[in-house]
PyMOL CGO cylinders between C-alpha atoms (Angstrom):
from pymol import cmd
from pymol.cgo import CYLINDER

trace = [
    CYLINDER, 0.00, 0.00, 0.00, 2.94, 2.41, 0.67, 0.3, 1, 1, 1, 1, 1, 1,
    CYLINDER, 2.94, 2.41, 0.67, 4.37, 1.86, -2.85, 0.3, 1, 1, 1, 1, 1, 1,
    CYLINDER, 4.37, 1.86, -2.85, 1.84, 4.28, -4.48, 0.3, 1, 1, 1, 1, 1, 1,
    CYLINDER, 1.84, 4.28, -4.48, 2.82, 7.44, -2.52, 0.3, 1, 1, 1, 1, 1, 1,
    CYLINDER, 2.82, 7.44, -2.52, 6.52, 6.53, -2.90, 0.3, 1, 1, 1, 1, 1, 1,
    CYLINDER, 6.52, 6.53, -2.90, 6.20, 6.33, -6.69, 0.3, 1, 1, 1, 1, 1, 1,
    CYLINDER, 6.20, 6.33, -6.69, 4.39, 9.68, -6.76, 0.3, 1, 1, 1, 1, 1, 1,
    CYLINDER, 4.39, 9.68, -6.76, 7.15, 11.26, -4.66, 0.3, 1, 1, 1, 1, 1, 1,
    CYLINDER, 7.15, 11.26, -4.66, 9.81, 9.82, -6.94, 0.3, 1, 1, 1, 1, 1, 1,
    CYLINDER, 9.81, 9.82, -6.94, 8.00, 11.19, -10.03, 0.3, 1, 1, 1, 1, 1, 1,
    CYLINDER, 8.00, 11.19, -10.03, 7.74, 14.65, -8.45, 0.3, 1, 1, 1, 1, 1, 1,
    CYLINDER, 7.74, 14.65, -8.45, 11.40, 14.59, -7.46, 0.3, 1, 1, 1, 1, 1, 1,
    CYLINDER, 11.40, 14.59, -7.46, 12.40, 13.50, -10.98, 0.3, 1, 1, 1, 1, 1, 1,
    CYLINDER, 12.40, 13.50, -10.98, 10.38, 16.30, -12.55, 0.3, 1, 1, 1, 1, 1, 1,
    CYLINDER, 10.38, 16.30, -12.55, 11.97, 18.89, -10.25, 0.3, 1, 1, 1, 1, 1, 1,
    CYLINDER, 11.97, 18.89, -10.25, 15.45, 17.51, -10.98, 0.3, 1, 1, 1, 1, 1, 1,
    CYLINDER, 15.45, 17.51, -10.98, 14.84, 17.68, -14.75, 0.3, 1, 1, 1, 1, 1, 1,
    CYLINDER, 14.84, 17.68, -14.75, 13.69, 21.30, -14.42, 0.3, 1, 1, 1, 1, 1, 1,
    CYLINDER, 13.69, 21.30, -14.42, 16.78, 22.23, -12.41, 0.3, 1, 1, 1, 1, 1, 1,
    CYLINDER, 16.78, 22.23, -12.41, 19.08, 20.56, -14.93, 0.3, 1, 1, 1, 1, 1, 1,
    CYLINDER, 19.08, 20.56, -14.93, 17.39, 22.39, -17.84, 0.3, 1, 1, 1, 1, 1, 1,
    CYLINDER, 17.39, 22.39, -17.84, 17.78, 25.72, -16.07, 0.3, 1, 1, 1, 1, 1, 1,
    CYLINDER, 17.78, 25.72, -16.07, 21.44, 24.99, -15.32, 0.3, 1, 1, 1, 1, 1, 1,
    CYLINDER, 21.44, 24.99, -15.32, 22.16, 24.11, -18.96, 0.3, 1, 1, 1, 1, 1, 1,
    CYLINDER, 22.16, 24.11, -18.96, 20.39, 27.27, -20.15, 0.3, 1, 1, 1, 1, 1, 1,
    CYLINDER, 20.39, 27.27, -20.15, 22.42, 29.46, -17.78, 0.3, 1, 1, 1, 1, 1, 1,
    CYLINDER, 22.42, 29.46, -17.78, 25.67, 27.81, -18.86, 0.3, 1, 1, 1, 1, 1, 1,
    CYLINDER, 25.67, 27.81, -18.86, 24.83, 28.34, -22.53, 0.3, 1, 1, 1, 1, 1, 1,
    CYLINDER, 24.83, 28.34, -22.53, 24.12, 32.04, -21.94, 0.3, 1, 1, 1, 1, 1, 1,
    CYLINDER, 24.12, 32.04, -21.94, 27.43, 32.46, -20.11, 0.3, 1, 1, 1, 1, 1, 1,
    CYLINDER, 27.43, 32.46, -20.11, 29.32, 30.78, -22.93, 0.3, 1, 1, 1, 1, 1, 1,
    CYLINDER, 29.32, 30.78, -22.93, 27.79, 33.05, -25.58, 0.3, 1, 1, 1, 1, 1, 1,
    CYLINDER, 27.79, 33.05, -25.58, 30.05, 35.94, -26.62, 0.3, 1, 1, 1, 1, 1, 1,
    CYLINDER, 30.05, 35.94, -26.62, 27.90, 38.91, -27.66, 0.3, 1, 1, 1, 1, 1, 1,
    CYLINDER, 27.90, 38.91, -27.66, 28.63, 40.65, -30.95, 0.3, 1, 1, 1, 1, 1, 1,
    CYLINDER, 28.63, 40.65, -30.95, 30.23, 44.07, -30.37, 0.3, 1, 1, 1, 1, 1, 1,
    CYLINDER, 30.23, 44.07, -30.37, 27.88, 46.97, -31.11, 0.3, 1, 1, 1, 1, 1, 1,
    CYLINDER, 27.88, 46.97, -31.11, 27.94, 48.17, -34.69, 0.3, 1, 1, 1, 1, 1, 1,
    CYLINDER, 27.94, 48.17, -34.69, 30.46, 50.90, -35.14, 0.3, 1, 1, 1, 1, 1, 1,
    CYLINDER, 30.46, 50.90, -35.14, 32.28, 50.08, -31.89, 0.3, 1, 1, 1, 1, 1, 1,
    CYLINDER, 32.28, 50.08, -31.89, 36.06, 49.98, -32.39, 0.3, 1, 1, 1, 1, 1, 1,
    CYLINDER, 36.06, 49.98, -32.39, 39.11, 49.72, -30.24, 0.3, 1, 1, 1, 1, 1, 1,
    CYLINDER, 39.11, 49.72, -30.24, 40.98, 53.01, -29.74, 0.3, 1, 1, 1, 1, 1, 1,
    CYLINDER, 40.98, 53.01, -29.74, 43.70, 53.53, -32.33, 0.3, 1, 1, 1, 1, 1, 1,
    CYLINDER, 43.70, 53.53, -32.33, 46.92, 55.50, -32.29, 0.3, 1, 1, 1, 1, 1, 1,
    CYLINDER, 46.92, 55.50, -32.29, 46.74, 58.93, -33.96, 0.3, 1, 1, 1, 1, 1, 1,
    CYLINDER, 46.74, 58.93, -33.96, 47.34, 58.68, -37.69, 0.3, 1, 1, 1, 1, 1, 1,
    CYLINDER, 47.34, 58.68, -37.69, 46.34, 55.01, -37.86, 0.3, 1, 1, 1, 1, 1, 1,
    CYLINDER, 46.34, 55.01, -37.86, 44.26, 53.80, -40.77, 0.3, 1, 1, 1, 1, 1, 1,
    CYLINDER, 44.26, 53.80, -40.77, 42.25, 50.62, -40.23, 0.3, 1, 1, 1, 1, 1, 1,
    CYLINDER, 42.25, 50.62, -40.23, 39.80, 48.63, -42.32, 0.3, 1, 1, 1, 1, 1, 1,
    CYLINDER, 39.80, 48.63, -42.32, 36.24, 49.83, -41.71, 0.3, 1, 1, 1, 1, 1, 1,
    CYLINDER, 36.24, 49.83, -41.71, 34.27, 47.31, -43.72, 0.3, 1, 1, 1, 1, 1, 1,
    CYLINDER, 34.27, 47.31, -43.72, 36.56, 44.40, -44.55, 0.3, 1, 1, 1, 1, 1, 1,
    CYLINDER, 36.56, 44.40, -44.55, 35.45, 41.89, -47.14, 0.3, 1, 1, 1, 1, 1, 1,
    CYLINDER, 35.45, 41.89, -47.14, 36.88, 38.41, -47.46, 0.3, 1, 1, 1, 1, 1, 1,
    CYLINDER, 36.88, 38.41, -47.46, 38.97, 38.21, -50.59, 0.3, 1, 1, 1, 1, 1, 1,
    CYLINDER, 38.97, 38.21, -50.59, 38.11, 35.36, -52.87, 0.3, 1, 1, 1, 1, 1, 1,
    CYLINDER, 38.11, 35.36, -52.87, 40.90, 33.55, -54.72, 0.3, 1, 1, 1, 1, 1, 1,
    CYLINDER, 40.90, 33.55, -54.72, 39.68, 35.17, -57.91, 0.3, 1, 1, 1, 1, 1, 1,
    CYLINDER, 39.68, 35.17, -57.91, 39.86, 38.68, -56.42, 0.3, 1, 1, 1, 1, 1, 1,
    CYLINDER, 39.86, 38.68, -56.42, 43.27, 37.94, -54.94, 0.3, 1, 1, 1, 1, 1, 1,
    CYLINDER, 43.27, 37.94, -54.94, 44.56, 36.96, -58.39, 0.3, 1, 1, 1, 1, 1, 1,
    CYLINDER, 44.56, 36.96, -58.39, 43.19, 40.18, -59.92, 0.3, 1, 1, 1, 1, 1, 1,
    CYLINDER, 43.19, 40.18, -59.92, 44.90, 42.44, -57.37, 0.3, 1, 1, 1, 1, 1, 1,
    CYLINDER, 44.90, 42.44, -57.37, 47.53, 44.79, -58.81, 0.3, 1, 1, 1, 1, 1, 1,
    CYLINDER, 47.53, 44.79, -58.81, 50.70, 44.65, -56.75, 0.3, 1, 1, 1, 1, 1, 1,
    CYLINDER, 50.70, 44.65, -56.75, 53.82, 46.66, -57.56, 0.3, 1, 1, 1, 1, 1, 1,
    CYLINDER, 53.82, 46.66, -57.56, 56.94, 47.76, -55.77, 0.3, 1, 1, 1, 1, 1, 1,
    CYLINDER, 56.94, 47.76, -55.77, 57.31, 51.39, -54.82, 0.3, 1, 1, 1, 1, 1, 1,
    CYLINDER, 57.31, 51.39, -54.82, 59.85, 51.86, -57.61, 0.3, 1, 1, 1, 1, 1, 1,
    CYLINDER, 59.85, 51.86, -57.61, 57.39, 50.41, -60.13, 0.3, 1, 1, 1, 1, 1, 1,
    CYLINDER, 57.39, 50.41, -60.13, 54.62, 52.76, -58.95, 0.3, 1, 1, 1, 1, 1, 1,
    CYLINDER, 54.62, 52.76, -58.95, 56.98, 55.73, -59.26, 0.3, 1, 1, 1, 1, 1, 1,
    CYLINDER, 56.98, 55.73, -59.26, 57.85, 54.64, -62.78, 0.3, 1, 1, 1, 1, 1, 1,
    CYLINDER, 57.85, 54.64, -62.78, 54.24, 54.12, -63.91, 0.3, 1, 1, 1, 1, 1, 1,
    CYLINDER, 54.24, 54.12, -63.91, 52.60, 57.19, -62.30, 0.3, 1, 1, 1, 1, 1, 1,
    CYLINDER, 52.60, 57.19, -62.30, 53.31, 60.87, -62.72, 0.3, 1, 1, 1, 1, 1, 1,
    CYLINDER, 53.31, 60.87, -62.72, 54.30, 62.77, -59.54, 0.3, 1, 1, 1, 1, 1, 1,
    CYLINDER, 54.30, 62.77, -59.54, 50.77, 64.04, -58.80, 0.3, 1, 1, 1, 1, 1, 1,
    CYLINDER, 50.77, 64.04, -58.80, 49.24, 60.58, -59.28, 0.3, 1, 1, 1, 1, 1, 1,
    CYLINDER, 49.24, 60.58, -59.28, 51.90, 58.96, -57.12, 0.3, 1, 1, 1, 1, 1, 1,
    CYLINDER, 51.90, 58.96, -57.12, 51.42, 61.53, -54.35, 0.3, 1, 1, 1, 1, 1, 1,
    CYLINDER, 51.42, 61.53, -54.35, 47.65, 60.93, -54.20, 0.3, 1, 1, 1, 1, 1, 1,
    CYLINDER, 47.65, 60.93, -54.20, 47.40, 57.21, -54.93, 0.3, 1, 1, 1, 1, 1, 1,
    CYLINDER, 47.40, 57.21, -54.93, 50.43, 55.91, -53.03, 0.3, 1, 1, 1, 1, 1, 1,
    CYLINDER, 50.43, 55.91, -53.03, 51.14, 58.61, -50.42, 0.3, 1, 1, 1, 1, 1, 1,
    CYLINDER, 51.14, 58.61, -50.42, 47.48, 59.44, -49.62, 0.3, 1, 1, 1, 1, 1, 1,
    CYLINDER, 47.48, 59.44, -49.62, 47.95, 63.01, -50.73, 0.3, 1, 1, 1, 1, 1, 1,
    CYLINDER, 47.95, 63.01, -50.73, 45.23, 65.56, -51.46, 0.3, 1, 1, 1, 1, 1, 1,
    CYLINDER, 45.23, 65.56, -51.46, 45.17, 68.03, -54.32, 0.3, 1, 1, 1, 1, 1, 1,
    CYLINDER, 45.17, 68.03, -54.32, 44.04, 71.59, -53.66, 0.3, 1, 1, 1, 1, 1, 1,
    CYLINDER, 44.04, 71.59, -53.66, 40.34, 72.34, -54.17, 0.3, 1, 1, 1, 1, 1, 1,
    CYLINDER, 40.34, 72.34, -54.17, 39.30, 73.66, -57.59, 0.3, 1, 1, 1, 1, 1, 1,
    CYLINDER, 39.30, 73.66, -57.59, 42.61, 72.62, -59.17, 0.3, 1, 1, 1, 1, 1, 1,
    CYLINDER, 42.61, 72.62, -59.17, 41.97, 69.05, -60.35, 0.3, 1, 1, 1, 1, 1, 1,
    CYLINDER, 41.97, 69.05, -60.35, 41.08, 68.48, -63.98, 0.3, 1, 1, 1, 1, 1, 1,
    CYLINDER, 41.08, 68.48, -63.98, 37.78, 66.73, -63.21, 0.3, 1, 1, 1, 1, 1, 1,
    CYLINDER, 37.78, 66.73, -63.21, 36.18, 68.89, -60.50, 0.3, 1, 1, 1, 1, 1, 1,
    CYLINDER, 36.18, 68.89, -60.50, 34.07, 70.72, -63.10, 0.3, 1, 1, 1, 1, 1, 1,
    CYLINDER, 34.07, 70.72, -63.10, 34.18, 68.04, -65.80, 0.3, 1, 1, 1, 1, 1, 1,
    CYLINDER, 34.18, 68.04, -65.80, 30.81, 67.30, -67.43, 0.3, 1, 1, 1, 1, 1, 1,
    CYLINDER, 30.81, 67.30, -67.43, 31.51, 64.94, -70.33, 0.3, 1, 1, 1, 1, 1, 1,
    CYLINDER, 31.51, 64.94, -70.33, 29.65, 61.60, -70.42, 0.3, 1, 1, 1, 1, 1, 1,
    CYLINDER, 29.65, 61.60, -70.42, 31.78, 58.59, -69.65, 0.3, 1, 1, 1, 1, 1, 1,
    CYLINDER, 31.78, 58.59, -69.65, 33.49, 56.51, -66.99, 0.3, 1, 1, 1, 1, 1, 1,
    CYLINDER, 33.49, 56.51, -66.99, 36.20, 57.51, -64.52, 0.3, 1, 1, 1, 1, 1, 1,
    CYLINDER, 36.20, 57.51, -64.52, 38.74, 54.74, -63.96, 0.3, 1, 1, 1, 1, 1, 1,
    CYLINDER, 38.74, 54.74, -63.96, 41.55, 54.30, -61.46, 0.3, 1, 1, 1, 1, 1, 1,
    CYLINDER, 41.55, 54.30, -61.46, 44.74, 55.98, -62.72, 0.3, 1, 1, 1, 1, 1, 1,
    CYLINDER, 44.74, 55.98, -62.72, 46.75, 53.23, -61.05, 0.3, 1, 1, 1, 1, 1, 1,
    CYLINDER, 46.75, 53.23, -61.05, 45.14, 50.11, -62.52, 0.3, 1, 1, 1, 1, 1, 1,
    CYLINDER, 45.14, 50.11, -62.52, 42.33, 51.12, -64.90, 0.3, 1, 1, 1, 1, 1, 1,
    CYLINDER, 42.33, 51.12, -64.90, 39.47, 49.73, -62.81, 0.3, 1, 1, 1, 1, 1, 1,
    CYLINDER, 39.47, 49.73, -62.81, 36.13, 51.50, -63.54, 0.3, 1, 1, 1, 1, 1, 1,
    CYLINDER, 36.13, 51.50, -63.54, 35.20, 53.43, -60.40, 0.3, 1, 1, 1, 1, 1, 1,
    CYLINDER, 35.20, 53.43, -60.40, 32.64, 56.17, -61.14, 0.3, 1, 1, 1, 1, 1, 1,
    CYLINDER, 32.64, 56.17, -61.14, 30.25, 57.12, -63.94, 0.3, 1, 1, 1, 1, 1, 1,
    CYLINDER, 30.25, 57.12, -63.94, 29.25, 60.56, -65.16, 0.3, 1, 1, 1, 1, 1, 1,
    CYLINDER, 29.25, 60.56, -65.16, 25.61, 59.65, -64.47, 0.3, 1, 1, 1, 1, 1, 1,
    CYLINDER, 25.61, 59.65, -64.47, 26.20, 59.79, -60.69, 0.3, 1, 1, 1, 1, 1, 1,
    CYLINDER, 26.20, 59.79, -60.69, 28.55, 62.80, -60.76, 0.3, 1, 1, 1, 1, 1, 1,
    CYLINDER, 28.55, 62.80, -60.76, 27.22, 66.07, -59.33, 0.3, 1, 1, 1, 1, 1, 1,
    CYLINDER, 27.22, 66.07, -59.33, 28.40, 69.55, -58.36, 0.3, 1, 1, 1, 1, 1, 1,
    CYLINDER, 28.40, 69.55, -58.36, 29.04, 69.44, -54.61, 0.3, 1, 1, 1, 1, 1, 1,
    CYLINDER, 29.04, 69.44, -54.61, 30.62, 72.90, -54.33, 0.3, 1, 1, 1, 1, 1, 1,
    CYLINDER, 30.62, 72.90, -54.33, 33.59, 71.35, -52.52, 0.3, 1, 1, 1, 1, 1, 1,
    CYLINDER, 33.59, 71.35, -52.52, 36.10, 71.94, -55.32, 0.3, 1, 1, 1, 1, 1, 1,
    CYLINDER, 36.10, 71.94, -55.32, 36.69, 68.21, -55.83, 0.3, 1, 1, 1, 1, 1, 1,
    CYLINDER, 36.69, 68.21, -55.83, 34.87, 65.91, -58.26, 0.3, 1, 1, 1, 1, 1, 1,
    CYLINDER, 34.87, 65.91, -58.26, 32.01, 64.25, -56.41, 0.3, 1, 1, 1, 1, 1, 1,
    CYLINDER, 32.01, 64.25, -56.41, 29.68, 61.31, -56.98, 0.3, 1, 1, 1, 1, 1, 1,
    CYLINDER, 29.68, 61.31, -56.98, 26.71, 59.94, -55.04, 0.3, 1, 1, 1, 1, 1, 1,
    CYLINDER, 26.71, 59.94, -55.04, 27.69, 56.32, -55.82, 0.3, 1, 1, 1, 1, 1, 1,
    CYLINDER, 27.69, 56.32, -55.82, 30.51, 54.28, -57.39, 0.3, 1, 1, 1, 1, 1, 1,
    CYLINDER, 30.51, 54.28, -57.39, 29.89, 52.41, -60.60, 0.3, 1, 1, 1, 1, 1, 1,
    CYLINDER, 29.89, 52.41, -60.60, 30.24, 49.14, -58.64, 0.3, 1, 1, 1, 1, 1, 1,
    CYLINDER, 30.24, 49.14, -58.64, 30.17, 48.92, -54.81, 0.3, 1, 1, 1, 1, 1, 1,
    CYLINDER, 30.17, 48.92, -54.81, 32.85, 46.21, -54.86, 0.3, 1, 1, 1, 1, 1, 1,
    CYLINDER, 32.85, 46.21, -54.86, 35.27, 48.45, -56.79, 0.3, 1, 1, 1, 1, 1, 1,
    CYLINDER, 35.27, 48.45, -56.79, 35.69, 50.93, -53.93, 0.3, 1, 1, 1, 1, 1, 1,
    CYLINDER, 35.69, 50.93, -53.93, 36.94, 50.00, -50.47, 0.3, 1, 1, 1, 1, 1, 1,
    CYLINDER, 36.94, 50.00, -50.47, 36.51, 51.96, -47.24, 0.3, 1, 1, 1, 1, 1, 1,
    CYLINDER, 36.51, 51.96, -47.24, 38.96, 52.56, -44.41, 0.3, 1, 1, 1, 1, 1, 1,
    CYLINDER, 38.96, 52.56, -44.41, 38.75, 54.52, -41.20, 0.3, 1, 1, 1, 1, 1, 1,
    CYLINDER, 38.75, 54.52, -41.20, 41.11, 57.50, -41.40, 0.3, 1, 1, 1, 1, 1, 1,
    CYLINDER, 41.11, 57.50, -41.40, 41.85, 59.27, -38.11, 0.3, 1, 1, 1, 1, 1, 1,
    CYLINDER, 41.85, 59.27, -38.11, 44.75, 61.35, -39.38, 0.3, 1, 1, 1, 1, 1, 1,
    CYLINDER, 44.75, 61.35, -39.38, 44.98, 65.16, -38.97, 0.3, 1, 1, 1, 1, 1, 1,
    CYLINDER, 44.98, 65.16, -38.97, 42.84, 65.07, -35.83, 0.3, 1, 1, 1, 1, 1, 1,
    CYLINDER, 42.84, 65.07, -35.83, 39.70, 64.01, -37.75, 0.3, 1, 1, 1, 1, 1, 1,
    CYLINDER, 39.70, 64.01, -37.75, 37.72, 60.82, -38.12, 0.3, 1, 1, 1, 1, 1, 1,
    CYLINDER, 37.72, 60.82, -38.12, 36.87, 60.27, -41.78, 0.3, 1, 1, 1, 1, 1, 1,
    CYLINDER, 36.87, 60.27, -41.78, 36.10, 57.39, -44.11, 0.3, 1, 1, 1, 1, 1, 1,
    CYLINDER, 36.10, 57.39, -44.11, 38.85, 56.99, -46.69, 0.3, 1, 1, 1, 1, 1, 1,
    CYLINDER, 38.85, 56.99, -46.69, 38.01, 55.40, -50.04, 0.3, 1, 1, 1, 1, 1, 1,
    CYLINDER, 38.01, 55.40, -50.04, 40.46, 53.30, -52.02, 0.3, 1, 1, 1, 1, 1, 1,
    CYLINDER, 40.46, 53.30, -52.02, 40.51, 51.34, -55.25, 0.3, 1, 1, 1, 1, 1, 1,
    CYLINDER, 40.51, 51.34, -55.25, 40.03, 47.74, -54.16, 0.3, 1, 1, 1, 1, 1, 1,
    CYLINDER, 40.03, 47.74, -54.16, 42.15, 46.35, -57.00, 0.3, 1, 1, 1, 1, 1, 1,
    CYLINDER, 42.15, 46.35, -57.00, 45.37, 48.31, -56.40, 0.3, 1, 1, 1, 1, 1, 1,
    CYLINDER, 45.37, 48.31, -56.40, 44.54, 49.83, -52.97, 0.3, 1, 1, 1, 1, 1, 1,
    CYLINDER, 44.54, 49.83, -52.97, 45.31, 53.31, -54.26, 0.3, 1, 1, 1, 1, 1, 1,
    CYLINDER, 45.31, 53.31, -54.26, 43.97, 56.27, -52.27, 0.3, 1, 1, 1, 1, 1, 1,
    CYLINDER, 43.97, 56.27, -52.27, 41.06, 58.05, -53.99, 0.3, 1, 1, 1, 1, 1, 1,
    CYLINDER, 41.06, 58.05, -53.99, 39.68, 60.48, -51.41, 0.3, 1, 1, 1, 1, 1, 1,
    CYLINDER, 39.68, 60.48, -51.41, 36.95, 60.27, -48.76, 0.3, 1, 1, 1, 1, 1, 1,
    CYLINDER, 36.95, 60.27, -48.76, 33.22, 59.58, -48.58, 0.3, 1, 1, 1, 1, 1, 1,
    CYLINDER, 33.22, 59.58, -48.58, 30.85, 61.75, -46.53, 0.3, 1, 1, 1, 1, 1, 1,
    CYLINDER, 30.85, 61.75, -46.53, 27.20, 61.44, -45.55, 0.3, 1, 1, 1, 1, 1, 1,
    CYLINDER, 27.20, 61.44, -45.55, 26.09, 64.82, -46.88, 0.3, 1, 1, 1, 1, 1, 1,
    CYLINDER, 26.09, 64.82, -46.88, 25.36, 63.88, -50.48, 0.3, 1, 1, 1, 1, 1, 1,
    CYLINDER, 25.36, 63.88, -50.48, 22.17, 63.98, -52.54, 0.3, 1, 1, 1, 1, 1, 1,
    CYLINDER, 22.17, 63.98, -52.54, 19.55, 61.31, -53.03, 0.3, 1, 1, 1, 1, 1, 1,
    CYLINDER, 19.55, 61.31, -53.03, 19.24, 58.43, -53.61, 0.3, 1, 1, 1, 1, 1, 1,
    CYLINDER, 19.24, 58.43, -53.61, 22.27, 57.44, -51.47, 0.3, 1, 1, 1, 1, 1, 1,
    CYLINDER, 22.27, 57.44, -51.47, 22.88, 60.56, -49.37, 0.3, 1, 1, 1, 1, 1, 1,
    CYLINDER, 22.88, 60.56, -49.37, 26.61, 59.99, -49.90, 0.3, 1, 1, 1, 1, 1, 1,
    CYLINDER, 26.61, 59.99, -49.90, 29.33, 62.22, -51.33, 0.3, 1, 1, 1, 1, 1, 1,
    CYLINDER, 29.33, 62.22, -51.33, 32.33, 60.40, -52.76, 0.3, 1, 1, 1, 1, 1, 1,
    CYLINDER, 32.33, 60.40, -52.76, 34.87, 63.22, -52.76, 0.3, 1, 1, 1, 1, 1, 1,
    CYLINDER, 34.87, 63.22, -52.76, 37.71, 62.17, -55.05, 0.3, 1, 1, 1, 1, 1, 1,
    CYLINDER, 37.71, 62.17, -55.05, 41.06, 63.58, -56.13, 0.3, 1, 1, 1, 1, 1, 1,
    CYLINDER, 41.06, 63.58, -56.13, 41.24, 64.10, -59.90, 0.3, 1, 1, 1, 1, 1, 1,
    CYLINDER, 41.24, 64.10, -59.90, 44.84, 62.83, -59.89, 0.3, 1, 1, 1, 1, 1, 1,
    CYLINDER, 44.84, 62.83, -59.89, 43.63, 59.39, -58.84, 0.3, 1, 1, 1, 1, 1, 1,
    CYLINDER, 43.63, 59.39, -58.84, 41.44, 59.08, -61.96, 0.3, 1, 1, 1, 1, 1, 1,
    CYLINDER, 41.44, 59.08, -61.96, 41.55, 58.80, -65.72, 0.3, 1, 1, 1, 1, 1, 1,
    CYLINDER, 41.55, 58.80, -65.72, 38.51, 59.49, -67.89, 0.3, 1, 1, 1, 1, 1, 1,
    CYLINDER, 38.51, 59.49, -67.89, 37.12, 57.27, -70.66, 0.3, 1, 1, 1, 1, 1, 1,
    CYLINDER, 37.12, 57.27, -70.66, 34.55, 59.08, -72.81, 0.3, 1, 1, 1, 1, 1, 1,
    CYLINDER, 34.55, 59.08, -72.81, 31.33, 57.26, -73.64, 0.3, 1, 1, 1, 1, 1, 1,
    CYLINDER, 31.33, 57.26, -73.64, 32.05, 57.50, -77.39, 0.3, 1, 1, 1, 1, 1, 1,
    CYLINDER, 32.05, 57.50, -77.39, 35.51, 56.02, -76.94, 0.3, 1, 1, 1, 1, 1, 1,
    CYLINDER, 35.51, 56.02, -76.94, 34.14, 53.14, -74.89, 0.3, 1, 1, 1, 1, 1, 1,
    CYLINDER, 34.14, 53.14, -74.89, 31.47, 52.43, -77.55, 0.3, 1, 1, 1, 1, 1, 1,
    CYLINDER, 31.47, 52.43, -77.55, 34.09, 52.47, -80.32, 0.3, 1, 1, 1, 1, 1, 1,
    CYLINDER, 34.09, 52.47, -80.32, 36.22, 49.95, -78.41, 0.3, 1, 1, 1, 1, 1, 1,
    CYLINDER, 36.22, 49.95, -78.41, 33.24, 47.62, -78.04, 0.3, 1, 1, 1, 1, 1, 1,
    CYLINDER, 33.24, 47.62, -78.04, 32.34, 47.89, -81.73, 0.3, 1, 1, 1, 1, 1, 1,
    CYLINDER, 32.34, 47.89, -81.73, 35.92, 47.25, -82.82, 0.3, 1, 1, 1, 1, 1, 1,
]
cmd.load_cgo(trace, "trace")
């Protein structure tokens, strides 16, 4: 007759034990989880440091297409103004570059490797004295780095293929992106629409 209450007690004890074990496992799992750092949070960097802002894994195909040259080779292949901007992260003076007020239809390519970067369709007059676009011709063509040089925090833009410095991107541009890609003319070469069409036809 005493077996019935004993079985009930054992069942209750087993249920309580299972609940306690489940709670313990849940707590352990939460403690083992490493939360993702908040978006935009970064470790402090030394003044003048430039770090990758939005890194993208390089595929084997992209790695093979990268343009890599020695410093002597860059000096040989670029004129002094191009070398200063692309390889030394220089900046030309406002209203002096050949493309700041350029309005011809065509594509602007990297002066270091020829990669298409910007199109005349997205070019606009920003009033800054540098040629400006609200979007690159291909998002994967332009890389972004955090630039904290000169006591400022800015987003540097580079050619992804040769990693040449182009300029900076700001969030004060027109619609539809609200971005202003502010670029040094010396980092670019221009290919007119007619010339591009002729090359395709030939």
